[in-house]
KOLFIDREN-497767 format. One record per residue (C-alpha): residue in three letters; x, y, z; chain; residue number from 1. Coordinates in steps of 0.02 Angstrom, whole numbers, plus 32768, in hexadecimal, padded with zeros to 4 digits. Example, Ala and Ser with C-alpha at 12.3 -4.5 7.8 and 13.67 -1.06 7.14 Angstrom:
BEGIN
  rest    c1    c2    c3  kette   nr
   ALA  8267  7F1F  8186      A    1
   SER  82AC  7FCB  8165      A    2
***
This chain:
BEGIN
  rest    c1    c2    c3  kette   nr
   UNK  8000  8000  8000      A    1
   UNK  804E  80A3  7FCB      A    2
   UNK  7FD6  811E  801B      A    3
   UNK  7F5E  80FA  80A9      A    4
   UNK  7ECC  8159  80F1      A    5
   UNK  7E50  8157  8180      A    6
   UNK  7DC2  80E5  81B0      A    7
   UNK  7D4D  816F  81EB      A    8
   UNK  7CB4  8140  824E      A    9
   UNK  7C48  815A  81B5      A   10
   UNK  7C8E  80B6  8173      A   11
   UNK  7C5A  8049  8205      A   12
   UNK  7C05  7FAB  81C8      A   13
   UNK  7BCE  7FFE  8126      A   14
   UNK  7B82  7F81  80AD      A   15
   UNK  7B26  7FC5  8016      A   16
   UNK  7AF1  7F60  7F7F      A   17
   UNK  7B17  7FBE  7EDF      A   18
   UNK  7A81  7FFA  7E68      A   19
   UNK  7EEB  7B6E  7C09      A   20
   UNK  7F3A  7B90  7B74      A   21
   UNK  7F82  7C24  7B16      A   22
   UNK  7F6C  7C39  7A5B      A   23
   UNK  7FB0  7CE8  7A47      A   24
   UNK  7F14  7D24  79ED      A   25
   UNK  7E60  7D4A  7A13      A   26
   UNK  7DFD  7CEA  7A93      A   27
   UNK  7DB8  7C49  7A4C      A   28
   UNK  7D28  7C44  7AC5      A   29
   UNK  7CAB  7CC4  7B00      A   30
   UNK  7C6F  7CDE  7BB0      A   31
   UNK  7BE5  7C6B  7BE5      A   32
   UNK  7B52  7CD8  7C1A      A   33
   UNK  7B14  7CA9  7CC7      A   34
   UNK  7A5A  7C81  7CC2      A   35
   UNK  7A58  7C9C  7D7E      A   36
   UNK  7AD3  7CE9  7DFB      A   37
   UNK  7B7B  7C94  7E0F      A   38
   UNK  7B86  7CB7  7ECA      A   39
   UNK  7B05  7CD0  7F52      A   40
   UNK  7B35  7D26  7FF5      A   41
   UNK  7AFE  7CB3  8083      A   42
   UNK  7B61  7CE0  8120      A   43
   UNK  7ACE  7D1A  818A      A   44
   UNK  7A5B  7C8A  815F      A   45
   UNK  7AEB  7C0F  817B      A   46
   UNK  7B0C  7C51  822B      A   47
   UNK  7BB0  7CA9  8202      A   48
   UNK  7B85  7D44  8267      A   49
   UNK  7C37  7D85  8277      A   50
   UNK  7C51  7E41  8268      A   51
   UNK  7D04  7E80  8261      A   52
   UNK  7D37  7F19  82C5      A   53
   UNK  7DDA  7F74  82A2      A   54
   UNK  7DD5  7FE3  833C      A   55
   UNK  7DD9  8088  82DF      A   56
   UNK  7D9F  811D  8346      A   57
   UNK  7DF3  81A7  82E2      A   58
   UNK  7EA6  8197  8324      A   59
   UNK  7EED  8157  827E      A   60
   UNK  7F46  80BF  82C2      A   61
   UNK  7F93  806B  822B      A   62
   UNK  7F61  7FB5  824B      A   63
   UNK  7EA9  7FE3  8237      A   64
   UNK  7EBC  7FE5  817A      A   65
   UNK  7F01  7F39  8155      A   66
   UNK  7EB3  7EB6  81C6      A   67
   UNK  7E2F  7E33  819F      A   68
   UNK  7E58  7D7A  818B      A   69
   UNK  7E2A  7CC9  81BE      A   70
   UNK  7E34  7C12  8190      A   71
   UNK  7DD2  7B83  8144      A   72
   UNK  7DFC  7AE0  819E      A   73
   UNK  7DA9  7A3C  81CA      A   74
   UNK  7DD4  7A41  8283      A   75
   UNK  7D5D  79B3  82B5      A   76
   UNK  7D8A  793D  8226      A   77
   UNK  7CD6  7927  81EA      A   78
   UNK  7CFC  794E  8134      A   79
   UNK  7CB1  79FE  813B      A   80
   UNK  7D13  7AA0  8139      A   81
   UNK  7CFD  7B0A  81D4      A   82
   UNK  7D1C  7BC6  81DA      A   83
   UNK  7D91  7C27  824E      A   84
   UNK  7D86  7CE5  8248      A   85
   UNK  7E05  7D5B  8295      A   86
   UNK  7DCB  7DF3  82F7      A   87
   UNK  7E2F  7E92  8315      A   88
   UNK  7DD7  7F0C  838B      A   89
   UNK  7E2D  7F91  83F6      A   90
   UNK  7ED6  7FC0  83AF      A   91
   UNK  7F64  7F87  8424      A   92
   UNK  7FB3  8016  8481      A   93
   UNK  7F2C  8092  8451      A   94
   UNK  7ECA  80E8  84DC      A   95
   UNK  7E28  8091  84AC      A   96
   UNK  7E7C  7FE7  84C3      A   97
   UNK  7E97  8009  857B      A   98
   UNK  7DDF  802E  8595      A   99
   UNK  7DB3  7F86  8545      A  100
   UNK  7E09  7F20  85CC      A  101
   UNK  7D9D  7E9F  8622      A  102
   UNK  7D68  7DE9  8612      A  103
   UNK  7D91  7D9D  8569      A  104
   UNK  7CDB  7D6F  854F      A  105
   UNK  7CB0  7E29  8557      A  106
   UNK  7D2B  7E5B  84CF      A  107
   UNK  7D26  7E36  8414      A  108
   UNK  7D8B  7D9D  83E5      A  109
   UNK  7DAA  7D1D  835D      A  110
   UNK  7D1E  7CA4  8332      A  111
   UNK  7D1A  7BEC  82FE      A  112
   UNK  7C7E  7BB2  82A2      A  113
   UNK  7C5F  7AF7  8291      A  114
   UNK  7C13  7ABF  81EC      A  115
   UNK  7B76  7A5C  8215      A  116
   UNK  7B50  7A31  8160      A  117
   UNK  7AB2  7A66  8103      A  118
   UNK  7AF5  7B18  80F9      A  119
   UNK  7AF8  7B39  81B5      A  120
   UNK  7B85  7B6A  822C      A  121
   UNK  7B90  7B6E  82EA      A  122
   UNK  7C00  7BDF  8353      A  123
   UNK  7C6D  7B6A  83BC      A  124
   UNK  7CF5  7BE7  83E8      A  125
   UNK  7CF4  7BDC  84A4      A  126
   UNK  7CE1  7B20  84AC      A  127
   UNK  7D76  7B11  8436      A  128
   UNK  7DE0  7B8F  8494      A  129
   UNK  7E17  7BF7  83FD      A  130
   UNK  7DC7  7CA0  8422      A  131
   UNK  7E67  7D05  8425      A  132
   UNK  7E43  7DBC  844F      A  133
   UNK  7EE7  7E03  840C      A  134
   UNK  7EE6  7E7E  837B      A  135
   UNK  7ED6  7DFB  82F3      A  136
   UNK  7F18  7E03  8241      A  137
   UNK  7F0C  7D55  81F2      A  138
   UNK  7F1A  7C99  8206      A  139
   UNK  7F5A  7BF9  81B9      A  140
   UNK  7F36  7B42  81DE      A  141
   UNK  7F93  7A9D  81D0      A  142
   UNK  7FC0  7A01  8235      A  143
   UNK  8068  7A3A  827B      A  144
   UNK  807A  79AB  82F9      A  145
   UNK  804B  791B  8284      A  146
   UNK  7FBE  78D7  82EF      A  147
   UNK  7F3D  78DB  8262      A  148
   UNK  7EE3  7976  82A4      A  149
   UNK  7EEE  7A22  8256      A  150
   UNK  7F37  7AAA  82C5      A  151
   UNK  7F25  7B67  82BD      A  152
   UNK  7FA0  7BF7  82BA      A  153
   UNK  7F60  7CA9  82D2      A  154
   UNK  7FC2  7D45  82A2      A  155
   UNK  7FAB  7DE4  8306      A  156
   UNK  7FEA  7E93  831A      A  157
   UNK  804D  7E53  83AD      A  158
   UNK  8066  7DA3  83EF      A  159
   UNK  802A  7D1D  8375      A  160
   UNK  7FCF  7C80  83B2      A  161
   UNK  7FE4  7BC6  838C      A  162
   UNK  7F4F  7B57  83B7      A  163
   UNK  7F69  7A9C  83B9      A  164
   UNK  7ED1  7A32  838E      A  165
   UNK  7EB6  79B2  8419      A  166
   UNK  7E21  7960  83C6      A  167
   UNK  7D6F  795B  8409      A  168
   UNK  7D59  7A10  83D1      A  169
   UNK  7DDA  7A58  8449      A  170
   UNK  7E7D  7AB8  842B      A  171
   UNK  7F0D  7AE4  849F      A  172
   UNK  7F76  7B82  8495      A  173
   UNK  8026  7B42  8474      A  174
   UNK  8077  7BE8  8446      A  175
   UNK  80F3  7BF2  84D4      A  176
   UNK  8123  7B3B  84D4      A  177
   UNK  8139  7B38  8416      A  178
   UNK  819A  7BDC  8414      A  179
   UNK  813D  7C2B  8382      A  180
   UNK  80F1  7CC6  83D3      A  181
   UNK  813A  7D45  835A      A  182
   UNK  811A  7DEF  83AE      A  183
   UNK  8121  7E57  830F      A  184
   UNK  8090  7E95  82A3      A  185
   UNK  8078  7DF5  8241      A  186
   UNK  8007  7DDC  81AB      A  187
   UNK  8018  7D42  813C      A  188
   UNK  805D  7C9D  817A      A  189
   UNK  8079  7BF0  8131      A  190
   UNK  80A1  7B41  816E      A  191
   UNK  8116  7AE5  80F5      A  192
   UNK  81A3  7A66  80FB      A  193
   UNK  8240  7AC1  80C4      A  194
   UNK  82C0  7A43  8103      A  195
   UNK  826E  79A1  80C9      A  196
   UNK  8260  7951  8175      A  197
   UNK  81A2  793B  8163      A  198
   UNK  8181  79B6  81F2      A  199
   UNK  8127  7A55  81C0      A  200
   UNK  818D  7AF2  81E0      A  201
   UNK  8141  7BA0  81F0      A  202
   UNK  8165  7C43  8195      A  203
   UNK  8119  7CE7  81D3      A  204
   UNK  8111  7D82  8164      A  205
   UNK  8125  7E1D  81D0      A  206
   UNK  80F2  7ECA  8197      A  207
   UNK  813A  7F66  81EA      A  208
   UNK  817E  7F97  8294      A  209
   UNK  80E7  7FED  82E0      A  210
   UNK  80A6  8029  8387      A  211
   UNK  8022  80A8  83B5      A  212
   UNK  80AC  8114  83FC      A  213
   UNK  8101  811F  8350      A  214
   UNK  806A  8170  82FD      A  215
   UNK  8076  8227  82CC      A  216
   UNK  7FFD  829E  8273      A  217
   UNK  7FFE  8284  81B6      A  218
   UNK  7F98  82D8  812E      A  219
   UNK  7F4B  828A  8094      A  220
   UNK  7F43  82D4  7FE3      A  221
   UNK  7EA3  8330  8015      A  222
   UNK  7EFD  838A  80A2      A  223
   UNK  7E9D  832D  8128      A  224
   UNK  7EE1  82C2  81B5      A  225
   UNK  7F16  821B  8170      A  226
   UNK  7F6F  8179  8196      A  227
   UNK  8029  8185  817A      A  228
   UNK  8081  8137  80E6      A  229
   UNK  80C4  8087  810B      A  230
   UNK  8172  80C8  80E0      A  231
   UNK  8169  8129  8184      A  232
   UNK  8181  8085  81E1      A  233
   UNK  8218  8011  81D7      A  234
   UNK  81F3  7F69  8184      A  235
   UNK  81E7  7ED9  81FF      A  236
   UNK  8255  7E42  81D8      A  237
   UNK  81FC  7D9E  81B2      A  238
   UNK  820F  7D02  821D      A  239
   UNK  8234  7C4D  81F2      A  240
   UNK  8214  7BC9  8278      A  241
   UNK  825B  7B1A  8261      A  242
   UNK  81EE  7A8E  82A5      A  243
   UNK  825C  7A24  8316      A  244
   UNK  81D5  79A4  833D      A  245
   UNK  8188  7987  83E6      A  246
   UNK  811F  7A24  83D2      A  247
   UNK  81B4  7A9A  83D7      A  248
   UNK  81FB  7B15  8357      A  249
   UNK  829F  7B75  8348      A  250
   UNK  82B0  7C22  82FC      A  251
   UNK  832E  7C07  826F      A  252
   UNK  830F  7CAB  8214      A  253
   UNK  83C4  7CE5  8221      A  254
   UNK  8415  7C3D  81FC      A  255
   UNK  83A3  7C1F  8167      A  256
   UNK  83C8  7CCA  811C      A  257
   UNK  8316  7D0D  812D      A  258
   UNK  8352  7DA1  8194      A  259
   UNK  83CF  7DD7  810F      A  260
   UNK  834D  7E4F  80CA      A  261
   UNK  82A9  7E94  810F      A  262
   UNK  820C  7ED1  80B9      A  263
   UNK  815C  7F04  80EC      A  264
   UNK  8111  7E59  80CE      A  265
   UNK  8056  7E38  80C0      A  266
   UNK  8036  7D9D  8055      A  267
   UNK  809E  7CFE  804D      A  268
   UNK  8098  7C57  7FF2      A  269
   UNK  8108  7BBF  7FF7      A  270
   UNK  8122  7B5D  7F55      A  271
   UNK  81A7  7B11  7EE6      A  272
   UNK  81BE  7B9F  7E69      A  273
   UNK  825E  7B63  7E14      A  274
   UNK  8231  7AAB  7E04      A  275
   UNK  82BE  7A65  7E6D      A  276
   UNK  824C  7A07  7EE4      A  277
   UNK  8268  7A7E  7F76      A  278
   UNK  81E8  7AF4  7FC4      A  279
   UNK  820F  7BAC  7FA6      A  280
   UNK  81BB  7C48  7FEB      A  281
   UNK  8171  7CE0  7F96      A  282
   UNK  8145  7D7A  7FFD      A  283
   UNK  80DC  7E0D  7FBF      A  284
   UNK  8126  7EAC  8007      A  285
   UNK  80CD  7F54  8013      A  286
   UNK  811B  7FD7  7FA0      A  287
   UNK  81C1  7F7C  7FA6      A  288
   UNK  8214  7EF2  7F43      A  289
   UNK  81BD  7E4B  7F59      A  290
   UNK  8226  7DBB  7F9A      A  291
   UNK  8242  7D12  7F47      A  292
   UNK  829D  7CA3  7FC3      A  293
   UNK  82E7  7C10  7F64      A  294
   UNK  8309  7B76  7FCD      A  295
   UNK  83BD  7B3F  7FBD      A  296
   UNK  839C  7A95  8009      A  297
   UNK  841D  7AAB  8094      A  298
   UNK  83AC  7B05  8110      A  299
   UNK  83C9  7BB0  80C3      A  300
   UNK  836E  7C21  8047      A  301
   UNK  83A9  7C9C  7FC2      A  302
   UNK  8341  7D36  7F9B      A  303
   UNK  833B  7D40  7EDC      A  304
   UNK  829C  7D9E  7EAB      A  305
   UNK  82F4  7E29  7E4B      A  306
   UNK  835E  7DB5  7DDF      A  307
   UNK  82C6  7D48  7DBB      A  308
   UNK  824E  7DD3  7D8A      A  309
   UNK  81D9  7DC5  7E1F      A  310
   UNK  8210  7E5A  7E89      A  311
   UNK  81C1  7EE7  7E23      A  312
   UNK  8143  7EFD  7D96      A  313
   UNK  8177  7F09  7CE0      A  314
   UNK  819F  7FC2  7CF6      A  315
   UNK  8219  7F9A  7D80      A  316
   UNK  81A9  7FE6  7E05      A  317
   UNK  817E  7FA1  7EB1      A  318
   UNK  80C4  7F8D  7ED0      A  319
   UNK  8054  7F7E  7F68      A  320
   UNK  805B  7EC1  7F7A      A  321
   UNK  7FC9  7E7E  7FE0      A  322
   UNK  7F7E  7DD7  7FAB      A  323
   UNK  7FCA  7D49  7F47      A  324
   UNK  7F80  7CC4  7ED6      A  325
   UNK  7FEE  7C34  7E9B      A  326
   UNK  7FBC  7BAF  7E1C      A  327
   UNK  7FDC  7B6C  7D6D      A  328
   UNK  7F56  7BC8  7D08      A  329
   UNK  7FAB  7BAC  7C60      A  330
   UNK  7FC2  7AF1  7C7A      A  331
   UNK  807C  7AEF  7C55      A  332
   UNK  80AC  7A95  7CF5      A  333
   UNK  80F9  7B25  7D57      A  334
   UNK  80B3  7B9E  7DD7      A  335
   UNK  8085  7C50  7DAB      A  336
   UNK  805F  7CE1  7E21      A  337
   UNK  7FD5  7D63  7E2B      A  338
   UNK  7FE6  7DF4  7EA5      A  339
   UNK  7F65  7E73  7EDC      A  340
   UNK  7F93  7F29  7EEE      A  341
   UNK  7F5C  7FDC  7F10      A  342
   UNK  7EE5  803E  7EA1      A  343
   UNK  7F46  80A1  7E1F      A  344
   UNK  7FB9  800C  7E0B      A  345
   UNK  7F81  7F6A  7DBC      A  346
   UNK  7F76  7EBE  7E04      A  347
   UNK  8008  7E5D  7DBA      A  348
   UNK  8014  7DB4  7D64      A  349
   UNK  80C4  7D6A  7D68      A  350
   UNK  80D5  7CD7  7CEF      A  351
   UNK  8157  7C52  7D18      A  352
   UNK  81C5  7C1A  7C87      A  353
   UNK  81DB  7B6E  7CD3      A  354
   UNK  8281  7B8E  7D28      A  355
   UNK  8248  7C08  7DAC      A  356
   UNK  825F  7CA6  7D44      A  357
   UNK  81C8  7D18  7D33      A  358
   UNK  8181  7D92  7CB6      A  359
   UNK  80FB  7E14  7CD7      A  360
   UNK  806F  7DE6  7C5D      A  361
   UNK  7FE4  7E4B  7CAF      A  362
   UNK  7FB1  7EAD  7C15      A  363
   UNK  7FC0  7E15  7BA4      A  364
   UNK  7F43  7DBC  7C15      A  365
   UNK  7ED3  7E57  7C17      A  366
   UNK  7EDF  7E67  7CD3      A  367
   UNK  7F25  7F18  7CDB      A  368
   UNK  7E94  7F89  7CAD      A  369
   UNK  7E13  7F29  7D11      A  370
   UNK  7E7A  7F34  7DB1      A  371
   UNK  7EBF  7FE5  7DAB      A  372
   UNK  7E27  803C  7DFA      A  373
   UNK  7E26  7FC8  7E92      A  374
   UNK  7E90  7F98  7F28      A  375
   UNK  7E9C  7EDB  7F32      A  376
   UNK  7EBF  7E69  7FC6      A  377
   UNK  7E85  7DB3  7FCD      A  378
   UNK  7E8E  7D54  7F29      A  379
   UNK  7E9A  7CA9  7ED8      A  380
   UNK  7E9A  7C4C  7E35      A  381
   UNK  7E0A  7BD0  7E39      A  382
   UNK  7D90  7B86  7DBD      A  383
   UNK  7CEA  7BD4  7DF0      A  384
   UNK  7C86  7B91  7D5B      A  385
   UNK  7CD6  7AE5  7D49      A  386
   UNK  7D0D  7AFB  7C94      A  387
   UNK  7DC2  7AC9  7CB6      A  388
   UNK  7E09  7B78  7CA6      A  389
   UNK  7E43  7BD2  7D42      A  390
   UNK  7DEB  7C73  7D6D      A  391
   UNK  7E18  7CFD  7DEA      A  392
   UNK  7DBD  7D4C  7E7C      A  393
   UNK  7DFD  7DED  7ECC      A  394
   UNK  7DBF  7E35  7F72      A  395
   UNK  7DCA  7EF2  7F69      A  396
   UNK  7DC6  7F7E  7FE9      A  397
   UNK  7E18  8028  7FE6      A  398
   UNK  7EA1  8064  8059      A  399
   UNK  7E8D  8118  801E      A  400
   UNK  7DE9  8172  7FF8      A  401
   UNK  7E35  81E3  7F73      A  402
   UNK  7E33  82A0  7F75      A  403
   UNK  7D86  82B7  7FC0      A  404
   UNK  7D51  82C4  8074      A  405
   UNK  7CD6  8233  8064      A  406
   UNK  7D4B  81B0  80AE      A  407
   UNK  7CF0  8121  8059      A  408
   UNK  7D5D  8087  804A      A  409
   UNK  7CDD  8010  8000      A  410
   UNK  7CF8  7FBB  7F58      A  411
   UNK  7CA9  7F29  7EFB      A  412
   UNK  7D05  7E85  7EEF      A  413
   UNK  7D2F  7E3B  7E45      A  414
   UNK  7D19  7D97  7DE8      A  415
   UNK  7D89  7D81  7D4F      A  416
   UNK  7D65  7CF1  7CDB      A  417
   UNK  7DF7  7C94  7C8A      A  418
   UNK  7DED  7C65  7BD3      A  419
   UNK  7E4C  7BE8  7B66      A  420
   UNK  7EB5  7C77  7B1F      A  421
   UNK  7EFE  7C9D  7BCB      A  422
   UNK  7EA2  7D42  7BD6      A  423
   UNK  7E24  7D74  7C59      A  424
   UNK  7D7A  7DC6  7C51      A  425
   UNK  7D29  7E27  7CDF      A  426
   UNK  7C81  7DD0  7CFC      A  427
   UNK  7C5D  7E21  7DA4      A  428
   UNK  7BC6  7E7C  7D5D      A  429
   UNK  7B6A  7DDB  7D37      A  430
   UNK  7BA4  7D75  7DCD      A  431
   UNK  7B11  7DA8  7E3B      A  432
   UNK  7AE9  7E1E  7ECA      A  433
   UNK  7B75  7DD5  7F35      A  434
   UNK  7BF3  7E29  7EC1      A  435
   UNK  7B95  7ECE  7EC9      A  436
   UNK  7BB2  7EE8  7F83      A  437
   UNK  7C1E  7F7E  7FAC      A  438
   UNK  7C8C  7F52  8040      A  439
   UNK  7D3F  7F5E  807F      A  440
   UNK  7D7A  7EAE  805A      A  441
   UNK  7E1F  7E66  8094      A  442
   UNK  7E32  7DAA  80A9      A  443
   UNK  7DE0  7D31  802E      A  444
   UNK  7DE3  7C76  8054      A  445
   UNK  7DB7  7BF5  7FD0      A  446
   UNK  7D6C  7B48  7FE7      A  447
   UNK  7CD7  7AD7  7FCC      A  448
   UNK  7C77  7AF6  806C      A  449
   UNK  7BDF  7A8E  803C      A  450
   UNK  7C3C  7A00  7FE3      A  451
   UNK  7BD5  7A15  7F46      A  452
   UNK  7C69  7A1A  7ECF      A  453
   UNK  7C89  7AD3  7EB6      A  454
   UNK  7CEF  7B58  7F0E      A  455
   UNK  7C9B  7BD1  7F87      A  456
   UNK  7CEB  7C6D  7FD0      A  457
   UNK  7CEE  7CB5  8080      A  458
   UNK  7D16  7D6F  807A      A  459
   UNK  7D54  7DC6  8117      A  460
   UNK  7D26  7E7E  8115      A  461
   UNK  7D82  7F01  8179      A  462
   UNK  7D09  7F59  81F0      A  463
   UNK  7C76  7EF7  81AD      A  464
   UNK  7C21  7E4C  81A2      A  465
   UNK  7C73  7DB0  815E      A  466
   UNK  7C24  7D6F  80BD      A  467
   UNK  7C07  7CBE  807F      A  468
   UNK  7BFC  7CBA  7FC2      A  469
   UNK  7BAA  7C17  7F93      A  470
   UNK  7BD5  7BDA  7EE4      A  471
   UNK  7B3A  7BAB  7E80      A  472
   UNK  7B82  7B7E  7DD6      A  473
   UNK  7C29  7B23  7DE9      A  474
   UNK  7BE1  7A75  7DFE      A  475
   UNK  7B7A  7A7D  7D5F      A  476
   UNK  7C15  7A37  7D08      A  477
   UNK  7C78  799D  7D39      A  478
   UNK  7CEA  79AE  7DCF      A  479
   UNK  7D5F  7951  7E43      A  480
   UNK  7D9E  797D  7EF1      A  481
   UNK  7E37  7920  7F2F      A  482
   UNK  7E52  791A  7FEB      A  483
   UNK  7F03  78E1  8013      A  484
   UNK  7F04  78A4  80C5      A  485
   UNK  7FB8  78AC  8102      A  486
   UNK  7FBA  7808  815F      A  487
   UNK  804A  7799  8130      A  488
   UNK  80CA  7741  819C      A  489
   UNK  8113  77E9  81CF      A  490
   UNK  806E  783E  81F5      A  491
   UNK  809F  78BB  8171      A  492
   UNK  8042  7951  812B      A  493
   UNK  8006  795A  8077      A  494
   UNK  8033  7A12  8067      A  495
   UNK  80A0  7A26  7FCC      A  496
   UNK  8059  798F  7F71      A  497
   UNK  8029  79A4  7EB9      A  498
   UNK  7F92  7953  7E68      A  499
   UNK  7F8D  7946  7DAA      A  500
   UNK  7EF6  7905  7D4C      A  501
   UNK  7ED3  78E9  7C94      A  502
   UNK  7E20  78F4  7C5B      A  503
   UNK  7DC8  7926  7BBB      A  504
   UNK  7E6E  7932  7B5F      A  505
   UNK  7EB5  79B3  7BD8      A  506
   UNK  7F2E  79AA  7C6A      A  507
   UNK  7F17  7A09  7D0D      A  508
   UNK  7F8B  7A1C  7DA3      A  509
   UNK  7F61  7A5B  7E51      A  510
   UNK  7FCC  7A61  7EEE      A  511
   UNK  7F99  7A46  7FA3      A  512
   UNK  7FB6  7AF6  7FE5      A  513
   UNK  7F3F  7B3E  8068      A  514
   UNK  7F9E  7BE2  8085      A  515
   UNK  7F8B  7C67  7FFD      A  516
   UNK  7F1A  7CFD  7FD7      A  517
   UNK  7F25  7D7C  8066      A  518
   UNK  7F30  7D4E  8120      A  519
   UNK  7EC9  7CAF  810C      A  520
   UNK  7ED1  7BF2  8100      A  521
   UNK  7E6D  7B9C  8078      A  522
   UNK  7E25  7AF1  8050      A  523
   UNK  7EB7  7A75  8057      A  524
   UNK  7E60  7A05  7FD9      A  525
   UNK  7E7E  7A20  7F1E      A  526
   UNK  7DEE  7A46  7EA9      A  527
   UNK  7DE3  7A20  7DEF      A  528
   UNK  7D5F  7A64  7D79      A  529
   UNK  7D5A  79E9  7CE9      A  530
   UNK  7CDF  7A32  7C6D      A  531
   UNK  7C7B  79A7  7C18      A  532
   UNK  7CF7  791A  7C3C      A  533
   UNK  7C9E  787D  7C78      A  534
   UNK  7D36  7835  7CD2      A  535
   UNK  7DEA  7859  7D02      A  536
   UNK  7E52  77ED  7C8E      A  537
   UNK  7EEC  77F4  7CFC      A  538
   UNK  7F1B  7842  7DA1      A  539
   UNK  7FC8  7852  7DEF      A  540
   UNK  7FF0  788B  7E9F      A  541
   UNK  80A2  78BB  7ECA      A  542
   UNK  80B1  78BF  7F86      A  543
   UNK  812B  7934  7FE0      A  544
   UNK  81A5  78A6  8005      A  545
   UNK  81AB  7872  7F4D      A  546
   UNK  8132  77E0  7F57      A  547
   UNK  80B7  77D1  7EC5      A  548
   UNK  8003  7797  7EBD      A  549
   UNK  7FBA  776D  7E12      A  550
   UNK  7F03  7751  7DE8      A  551
   UNK  7EA9  7731  7D44      A  552
   UNK  7DF3  7747  7D13      A  553
   UNK  7DC1  77AC  7DAB      A  554
   UNK  7D09  77D6  7DBD      A  555
   UNK  7CDC  788F  7DBB      A  556
   UNK  7C63  78F5  7E25      A  557
   UNK  7CA7  78B3  7EC8      A  558
   UNK  7D1E  78D6  7F58      A  559
   UNK  7DAC  7859  7F4C      A  560
   UNK  7E0F  783F  7FEC      A  561
   UNK  7EBD  77F4  7FE0      A  562
   UNK  7F42  77C0  805E      A  563
   UNK  7FFB  77C8  803A      A  564
   UNK  8045  7722  7FFD      A  565
   UNK  805E  76AC  808F      A  566
   UNK  7FF6  771E  80FC      A  567
   UNK  7F90  76EE  8191      A  568
   UNK  7EEB  7749  81A6      A  569
   UNK  7ECC  77A4  8249      A  570
   UNK  7E59  774D  82C4      A  571
   UNK  7DD9  77D6  82AE      A  572
   UNK  7DAB  784F  8225      A  573
   UNK  7D83  7855  816D      A  574
   UNK  7E23  77FD  8139      A  575
   UNK  7DE3  7758  817D      A  576
   UNK  7D8B  7738  80D8      A  577
   UNK  7E16  7777  8068      A  578
   UNK  7E28  7716  7FC8      A  579
***
């Protein structure tokens, strides 16, 4: 974010509905008109009654602008995605925070909603013990202790929290014992196995060095009191924790080279960008060079974003990196990047050449003009209509109201349809009333919450209600969801596995990667839209340890659960019936 401005009280909870393959030539398909809305907004009727509060009372505390995240996770192992939403509330160190002291039950806090099926959710926060009342920023989820239960990590402006899933719907705060309570202003975080020991390590993207006492009066372009520019604050160094087993981690940021350079980090993803079989890291920095940390395989990383074309846009300019999407939208077998940015800039599409070198192809993909008016945060490539071509969703919300005194930060979110030519078309206007809402959106989490074969979206709004966008069209085509239960003789995680299917004459690859977008965790299962294919001719799973599972003639329109080769299913949970 290059220039930030205030959340005045006029904004509070404002919600107003408004009135593949590249061929180098023209698109070879036209947009499919939607006979009915693509998404329906269902949060209230589903019982997701969460309303985010950023704590703004007119003091211009910088964290108010950027928070709003959560996680999709199946914490009770019933095969349904539950929803965790992160609250912010009184700004730490601000005068109003002191007046909010009292019993935790009387203060706003994070919320865990259990998916009951049939479109209903139940608030189980206090029974589960995960109602942190810190100033929350985001979350991620994974099984860090290899017991078959998904755990939860919460990032805060201040001490982060690690919750271990004990089963039976209960979590335990393991932050101090595990040694992962990063005290900085943290945003994105990701569990991944960087050293190949089958334990999930943890990377935390930290933003800037901030405290209420550092704030000073700043003016915006309209001459009115404003939030200060992020450049006014030193960038906070990121943190890498090595999982040592036994529920304990060691901060190896210095030894691994992560502290060799600092940037104001917001989004982060872990993936193998250069095809060497090792998990790398990509960090979206705010108005500074992005970081591409290449894994050397000896416990250290080399920052190489500039040399590989992923630090700046094609003009050599840093942009306001917020959210990150990572996938293989062009079907060439490598992972590309899509970053969301500030209005006046464009969101940026970095195409991978196969060796981990990137080219800005934003304009070629027709993603520049449609994004320039908006400020994007959460985002993902996903196949919303099931045609086999990856589409994009962008959650938008201003950080500056412009040159007027209106201080209105609301913007519509966007749905961008992918075509066989590799170009995108903005179809937001015919996606339904859910895409007409004007709100201040931050996190966007993607997953099939009703197990009907298409991808739904949970949008976390800053200073407003969470939204559940139910997908109504994606399962009209053939689909397959693959759920890779870690299992195995080592109790390993499936994070980092790649699933490749061939159906209808086309090949599709998806990776198990819950952490992407902005400050959220997403569905750990992989989703394939298969168009009119009546079966998957061949499926290959490459597990993180190199093991391979092959299947032929796989039925479509189902959720297929698989254990790692030689794996032993947990005593309880959905993996018991894995095929």
